[in-house]
BATI-256417 format. One record per residue (C-alpha): residue number from 1; x, y, z. Coordinates in Angstrom, 1 decimal, always signed. Example, Ala and Ser with C-alpha at 12.3 -4.5 7.8 and 13.67 -1.06 7.14 Angstrom:
! BATI-256417
<atom pos="1" px="+12.3" py="-4.5" pz="+7.8"/>
<atom pos="2" px="+13.7" py="-1.1" pz="+7.1"/>
//
This chain:
! BATI-256417
<atom pos="1" px="-0.2" py="+0.0" pz="+0.0"/>
<atom pos="2" px="+2.5" py="+2.4" pz="+1.0"/>
<atom pos="3" px="+4.8" py="+1.7" pz="-2.3"/>
<atom pos="4" px="+1.5" py="+2.2" pz="-4.1"/>
<atom pos="5" px="+0.8" py="+5.6" pz="-2.7"/>
<atom pos="6" px="+4.5" py="+6.7" pz="-3.4"/>
<atom pos="7" px="+4.2" py="+5.5" pz="-6.9"/>
<atom pos="8" px="+1.0" py="+7.8" pz="-7.3"/>
<atom pos="9" px="+2.4" py="+10.6" pz="-5.7"/>
<atom pos="10" px="+5.5" py="+10.3" pz="-8.1"/>
<atom pos="11" px="+3.2" py="+10.2" pz="-11.0"/>
<atom pos="12" px="+1.2" py="+13.2" pz="-9.7"/>
<atom pos="13" px="+4.3" py="+15.0" pz="-9.5"/>
<atom pos="14" px="+5.5" py="+14.3" pz="-13.2"/>
<atom pos="15" px="+2.0" py="+15.2" pz="-14.4"/>
<atom pos="16" px="+2.2" py="+18.6" pz="-12.5"/>
<atom pos="17" px="+5.4" py="+19.2" pz="-13.9"/>
<atom pos="18" px="+4.2" py="+18.1" pz="-17.5"/>
<atom pos="19" px="+1.0" py="+20.6" pz="-17.1"/>
<atom pos="20" px="+3.6" py="+23.3" pz="-16.1"/>
<atom pos="21" px="+5.7" py="+22.9" pz="-19.2"/>
<atom pos="22" px="+2.4" py="+22.8" pz="-21.3"/>
<atom pos="23" px="+1.4" py="+26.0" pz="-20.1"/>
<atom pos="24" px="+4.4" py="+27.9" pz="-20.8"/>
<atom pos="25" px="+3.9" py="+26.6" pz="-24.6"/>
<atom pos="26" px="+3.0" py="+29.1" pz="-27.2"/>
<atom pos="27" px="+0.7" py="+26.4" pz="-28.8"/>
<atom pos="28" px="-1.1" py="+25.8" pz="-26.1"/>
<atom pos="29" px="-5.1" py="+27.2" pz="-26.2"/>
<atom pos="30" px="-5.4" py="+30.4" pz="-23.7"/>
<atom pos="31" px="-8.2" py="+28.6" pz="-21.5"/>
<atom pos="32" px="-6.1" py="+25.7" pz="-21.2"/>
<atom pos="33" px="-3.1" py="+27.7" pz="-20.4"/>
<atom pos="34" px="-4.8" py="+29.4" pz="-17.4"/>
<atom pos="35" px="-6.2" py="+26.6" pz="-16.2"/>
<atom pos="36" px="-2.8" py="+24.3" pz="-16.4"/>
<atom pos="37" px="-0.9" py="+27.6" pz="-14.9"/>
<atom pos="38" px="-3.8" py="+27.3" pz="-11.9"/>
<atom pos="39" px="-3.7" py="+23.6" pz="-11.2"/>
<atom pos="40" px="+0.2" py="+23.9" pz="-11.5"/>
<atom pos="41" px="+0.4" py="+26.5" pz="-8.9"/>
<atom pos="42" px="-2.4" py="+25.0" pz="-6.6"/>
<atom pos="43" px="-0.4" py="+21.7" pz="-6.8"/>
<atom pos="44" px="+2.9" py="+23.3" pz="-6.0"/>
<atom pos="45" px="+1.4" py="+25.9" pz="-3.5"/>
<atom pos="46" px="+2.0" py="+25.1" pz="+0.3"/>
<atom pos="47" px="-1.5" py="+26.8" pz="+0.8"/>
<atom pos="48" px="-4.3" py="+25.0" pz="+0.2"/>
<atom pos="49" px="-8.1" py="+25.8" pz="-0.6"/>
<atom pos="50" px="-9.1" py="+23.8" pz="+2.6"/>
<atom pos="51" px="-6.2" py="+23.6" pz="+5.4"/>
<atom pos="52" px="-4.7" py="+20.1" pz="+6.2"/>
<atom pos="53" px="-5.3" py="+20.1" pz="+9.6"/>
<atom pos="54" px="-9.1" py="+19.9" pz="+9.2"/>
<atom pos="55" px="-9.9" py="+16.6" pz="+9.4"/>
<atom pos="56" px="-10.8" py="+14.4" pz="+6.3"/>
<atom pos="57" px="-11.7" py="+17.5" pz="+4.0"/>
<atom pos="58" px="-8.2" py="+19.1" pz="+4.4"/>
<atom pos="59" px="-7.0" py="+16.1" pz="+2.7"/>
<atom pos="60" px="-9.8" py="+15.7" pz="+0.3"/>
<atom pos="61" px="-9.3" py="+18.6" pz="-1.7"/>
<atom pos="62" px="-5.5" py="+17.3" pz="-2.4"/>
<atom pos="63" px="-7.2" py="+14.0" pz="-3.3"/>
<atom pos="64" px="-9.9" py="+15.5" pz="-5.6"/>
<atom pos="65" px="-8.7" py="+18.8" pz="-7.0"/>
<atom pos="66" px="-5.3" py="+18.2" pz="-8.1"/>
<atom pos="67" px="-5.7" py="+14.6" pz="-9.9"/>
<atom pos="68" px="-9.0" py="+16.2" pz="-11.4"/>
<atom pos="69" px="-7.5" py="+19.5" pz="-12.6"/>
<atom pos="70" px="-4.5" py="+17.7" pz="-14.2"/>
<atom pos="71" px="-6.9" py="+15.1" pz="-15.8"/>
<atom pos="72" px="-8.9" py="+18.0" pz="-17.6"/>
<atom pos="73" px="-5.6" py="+20.1" pz="-18.4"/>
<atom pos="74" px="-4.2" py="+16.6" pz="-20.1"/>
<atom pos="75" px="-7.4" py="+16.1" pz="-21.9"/>
<atom pos="76" px="-7.6" py="+20.3" pz="-23.1"/>
<atom pos="77" px="-3.8" py="+19.9" pz="-24.3"/>
<atom pos="78" px="-2.9" py="+19.1" pz="-27.9"/>
<atom pos="79" px="-1.0" py="+16.0" pz="-28.3"/>
<atom pos="80" px="+2.1" py="+17.7" pz="-30.0"/>
<atom pos="81" px="+2.3" py="+20.0" pz="-26.6"/>
<atom pos="82" px="+1.7" py="+17.5" pz="-24.4"/>
<atom pos="83" px="+4.5" py="+15.0" pz="-25.7"/>
<atom pos="84" px="+6.9" py="+18.1" pz="-25.8"/>
<atom pos="85" px="+6.3" py="+19.0" pz="-22.4"/>
<atom pos="86" px="+6.5" py="+15.4" pz="-21.0"/>
<atom pos="87" px="+10.0" py="+15.4" pz="-22.4"/>
<atom pos="88" px="+10.6" py="+18.8" pz="-20.8"/>
<atom pos="89" px="+9.4" py="+17.2" pz="-17.8"/>
<atom pos="90" px="+11.5" py="+14.0" pz="-17.8"/>
<atom pos="91" px="+14.7" py="+16.1" pz="-18.4"/>
<atom pos="92" px="+14.0" py="+18.9" pz="-15.7"/>
<atom pos="93" px="+13.2" py="+15.8" pz="-13.1"/>
<atom pos="94" px="+16.6" py="+14.3" pz="-14.2"/>
<atom pos="95" px="+18.3" py="+17.5" pz="-13.2"/>
<atom pos="96" px="+20.2" py="+17.4" pz="-9.8"/>
<atom pos="97" px="+18.7" py="+19.5" pz="-7.0"/>
<atom pos="98" px="+20.8" py="+22.4" pz="-5.5"/>
<atom pos="99" px="+20.2" py="+23.0" pz="-2.0"/>
<atom pos="100" px="+22.1" py="+26.0" pz="-2.0"/>
<atom pos="101" px="+19.6" py="+27.4" pz="-4.3"/>
<atom pos="102" px="+17.0" py="+26.2" pz="-2.5"/>
<atom pos="103" px="+18.5" py="+27.9" pz="+1.1"/>
<atom pos="104" px="+19.0" py="+31.3" pz="-1.2"/>
<atom pos="105" px="+15.5" py="+31.3" pz="-2.5"/>
<atom pos="106" px="+13.9" py="+30.7" pz="+1.3"/>
<atom pos="107" px="+16.4" py="+33.7" pz="+2.5"/>
<atom pos="108" px="+14.7" py="+35.7" pz="-0.1"/>
<atom pos="109" px="+11.1" py="+35.0" pz="+0.8"/>
<atom pos="110" px="+11.9" py="+35.5" pz="+4.7"/>
<atom pos="111" px="+13.5" py="+38.8" pz="+3.6"/>
<atom pos="112" px="+10.6" py="+39.5" pz="+1.9"/>
<atom pos="113" px="+8.1" py="+38.6" pz="+4.5"/>
<atom pos="114" px="+10.2" py="+40.4" pz="+7.0"/>
<atom pos="115" px="+9.8" py="+43.6" pz="+4.8"/>
<atom pos="116" px="+6.2" py="+43.3" pz="+4.5"/>
<atom pos="117" px="+5.9" py="+42.8" pz="+8.4"/>
<atom pos="118" px="+7.9" py="+45.9" pz="+8.8"/>
<atom pos="119" px="+5.3" py="+47.9" pz="+6.1"/>
<atom pos="120" px="+2.2" py="+46.2" pz="+7.8"/>
<atom pos="121" px="+2.8" py="+46.1" pz="+11.3"/>
<atom pos="122" px="+5.6" py="+48.7" pz="+11.6"/>
<atom pos="123" px="+9.3" py="+48.7" pz="+12.4"/>
<atom pos="124" px="+9.9" py="+48.7" pz="+16.3"/>
<atom pos="125" px="+11.4" py="+51.9" pz="+17.5"/>
<atom pos="126" px="+14.7" py="+51.7" pz="+18.9"/>
//
């Protein structure tokens, strides 16, 4: 069961990456492009429509919205675009992961959050 879930998660990740690359293709119809970007953003975003801490419903959105959205986008995507996007997704998945780049991006997001906090709440007086 655990191996099946892991394989399903890898498949969803591959489809999400494929949809992301398909959305960037200029041959993609604009309706499908907007939907593809929305599905990829939702799937990759740490923010959920229904928070995960809500029992059952919190995980239900991930188990229903993402797969149904991916299926719809794949159905709306022209075959040639989908084939090119799959090849691009496989190439991107084969690249090594840079932990330094991930740390740098997290640091930039932290600085941006700190700046927003300072603007909204105000900087403490010295």
